[in-house]
N, C-alpha and C positions, 0 to 999 in steps of 0.2 A: 327233443327240443334241437333250435338250431345255434348254433354257435358265431359267437361275435366276431368277424373277423374286423382285427386293428392293424394298422400301418406301422410298418416298424419305425421308431424313433431312431436316424444317424447318430451312432455315438459318434461325441468329441474325439478328433485327433488326438490319440496319445502319445506319448513320448515314443515308441517304437517306430509309429510311422510317421512323425518330425522326423526322426534319426534316419530312416529309409530315405524321405524326400531328401534330407542335407546331403544325403550320400552320392543320391544321381545327381542332383544338382553340383558337386564336388566333381563328378565323375563327367560332366558336362564341360566344364571349365578344361578338362585336359584334353578338348578335342580326340573324342574317342574315336569317331569314326577313320581320320587317319592314320592314329596310332593303332588301331587293329588293323589294319590293310597291310603297313608297312611292315607289322609285326608277322602277318599272316604270308606275307611275301618271302622271307627271310626264313620262316620255320619252314616252308615248302622248299625254299632252295637249299637248307641244310639237309633235309632229309633225304632230297633228290640227289645228294652230293655223297651221300653214304654214310652222314656223321653219325646213325645210329639215334637208338629211341632217347635214351640220358643224355645225349648230347644236345640233340634237338629240342630238347627241353630246355637245357641250359642256354643254348642261343636265344631260345624265344626268350627265356624270362630275362635275358640282358637288355634284348632290343625292345622289349616292352618296357621295362623300367624306364630306359633311358627316353622312349617316346613319350612316355607320360610327363615326364620329367621338362621337354621341352615344351609339350603343350600346357601344361599349367604355368610354366615364366612368360609363354606366350601371353596369357590372358592378366596374367599377373601386372606385366610391363606394359601392357597398353591398357591397363582400366582407367587411366584418365581420361583417354582418347576413346575408348568406348562408351564411357557415362557420358562425354560431350556427345556422343553421336547418338546417343540413345538407343545401345543396343539391346533389345529384348531378347535376343538367343543367348546373349550372355550373361550367365550366372552373377560374375562378380561386379557387372557393371548396374545389374538389376536390382541386387542386395541378396539374392539367395544363396552366392555362398560367401561367406567371409574370407576377406584379405587373410589373416590367420591359418585358416583352415588350409585356404591353396599355398600359401608358403610354405608351411608345415608339411604337404604333402610333396609339393616341388621338391625341395630339400632331401627327404626321406628316399624318392624317389630315384634322384640323381647318388644319392649314397649309394643306395643298393644294388646302382648300376654298376659300379666300379669293381666292387670283387666281382658280381656276375659274370662281369664283361672279362676279366684278369684269369678266372677261372678258366676260359677256354683256351687260355695258352698266353704268355707276356704280349706277343706281337699280334696274335687276333685281336684281344682284348684292348692294346693299343691303337689298334687301327679303328673299333670299334669306338674308343672314347675319343680318339680325334673327329670324328664324325660328329658324335653328341656335343663336343665342344664347338664345332662348326652351326651346329642349328642352333646354340644357344649364343653363338656371336650375332647371328643372325635377328635372336630376338632381341638382342642389346642394342642392335642400331645398324646392322649392315643393311637392313632392308630397305634402310631409306636412303639408299646410295647406287651408284650405279654398277656396285661390285655385288647387289641384292643376289644374282644369281649363283655366285659362287659357292657360297655354304651349302647350297642345292647340289651341288656338281659333287663336292667333297665328301658330303655325307652319305649320297645315294651311290657313289663311284665305289668307296669304300666296302659296302655291306658286302659283295661279291669276295672280297678279300678276308673279311670277317670270316665267314664261313670256310674258304679253303685253308686259311690260315692255321683255323682249329683242327683240320685233318691230320692224320700221323705223316710225319713229315715236314709237316707247316707248307706246304707246297704255295706259290703266288697265283693267283688266278692266271687265264690267259687273258692278252690285251684288251681282247674284245668285249670282256664278261666287264669291268670298271669304267671303261669308255663307253660302251652301251646304257650302262647304269647312269653313269654321269648325267648323260644325253638326256634318258628317261626322266632325272631330278630338275634338269632346267626346263624342261618341257611341262612338267608337273607345275613347276614354280609360275610358269608365266601363263600358263592355264588357271591356274588356283587364284590368279588375279582376277581375270575376265569379270565375275560378275561383282565386283566390289572397287574397277578401276578408279570412278569416279566419288567416291565414300573415301578411297585412300589419300587420293589429292587433296581432297579437300583439309584432310587432317596431316598436311605435308607429310605422306608417306611416299615418297619419291623414287623407288627402286627403279630397275632397268625396266620392267614394261609399264610400269606406269609414264615414264618419261620416253616411251615409243608410243603412247597412245593405246585406243583400242585395237587397230587395224594393225600397228605394228606388234602388240601383243599377241594376238592371234597369230600374225607369221612367227613369230620367235617360237611359241609355243607348237606350232605345226612341222616348222622346219626342224624342231631338235628333236621331237618325237618320231619324225619321217628319217631324219637321220640316226637316231638311235636303232630304230627296225633293220634298217640296211647295215650297221654294224653289227647286228647280232644275227642276220642273215649272212652277210658276206665273210665276217670277220673266220669265224670258225673253219679249220682245216676240211679239205673234201669237197664234193660237187653239192650243189645247192638245192638241185633238186627241182622238178615242176612247182610241187606247191609251195615252197619257199619261193619261189619267182614271183608265183602268183599273188602268195600273201604279199609280197614288198612292194609289186605294182598296187594292188589296193591299197594299200597304206600309203603311199607316194598319191593317189588319185583324190584321197580323204584329206590327206595334210593340204594340198593345194586349193580345195573345195573352202577348206577353213579357212584358209588364207584370203581366199578371195571373196568371203562370205560377204551379205550386205553389211552394214555397221548396226543397223538398228534390229538385227537380229543376234545379239550376241550371246542366249540364254542356249541356242540350237549350236551355235560355236561350239561354247563350252562344251556340251554335251557330245560334241562330237571329237573334242581334246579328250573327255574322258576317254573314248571308244579306243583312242588313238593308244592313251598311257595303258590300257586295259592290255591292247596289242603288242606293245613292247614287254608289257608284263610276262604275257603268255610266253612269247616268246624267250625271256631270259626264263622261265623254269623250263622249258623245253630243253634247253641248254645245261639243265642243273647239273646232269652226271657228266658234262664235259668240263666245269669252268677250270678246272688246274689241270 
């Protein structure tokens, strides 16, 4: 006898699958990629500085909850703009995530961030919470002003302090660590605007990069990231060495290329800016054991 083959009938999506989809859409509304990237960098800094396993995990938890709260609040505050712009990549704008769910998630993340930050010490926790407050301030309206770069400078600049102040004795970081991190933040802000600058202007988001225009924003991103590299290479005491000088020369050359890139090739310039930002992050991580 030959068995009769039948095609399986797809089962309807059950409560578990729908719940998983809702959880994924909720996570997408938190800007998971930048949240994970910032958390990974600060976690690596904490490990390199000698924070220890438990301490590094505590710093990672504090940074992750803070970043998630900022990401969710960003989409909440911008939901009307995103709906008007028919942003298909925004779960709140498409209805894939509910305002109520995102509001609860943002509030829970922010509430959790406070004790997790302060568990690293009052000074360290205070530094981190000031950075989180700056990021929320950006979402709440600073991003539409000429001061849009300032929350990024404050939030990124305080991250090395969060790490070092949590170490025994609570030392402040050497000057070049927060300065280099702040410049990285400013450069990241300008680079992040590049792909969406026309859409931002259409909904009256007029931060500093938007006011400068596409070429001006590229120049700001490249200049800030190159300056950050220079600070991180030349700032620490001791000889720079040939590898450091060669890396700095390459970074400056790439920055000049980005600034002078033809206006119509903004995507390539954006990718180059990401490379510059990655270079700054690598330099910061290499200096991790010498932050304080």
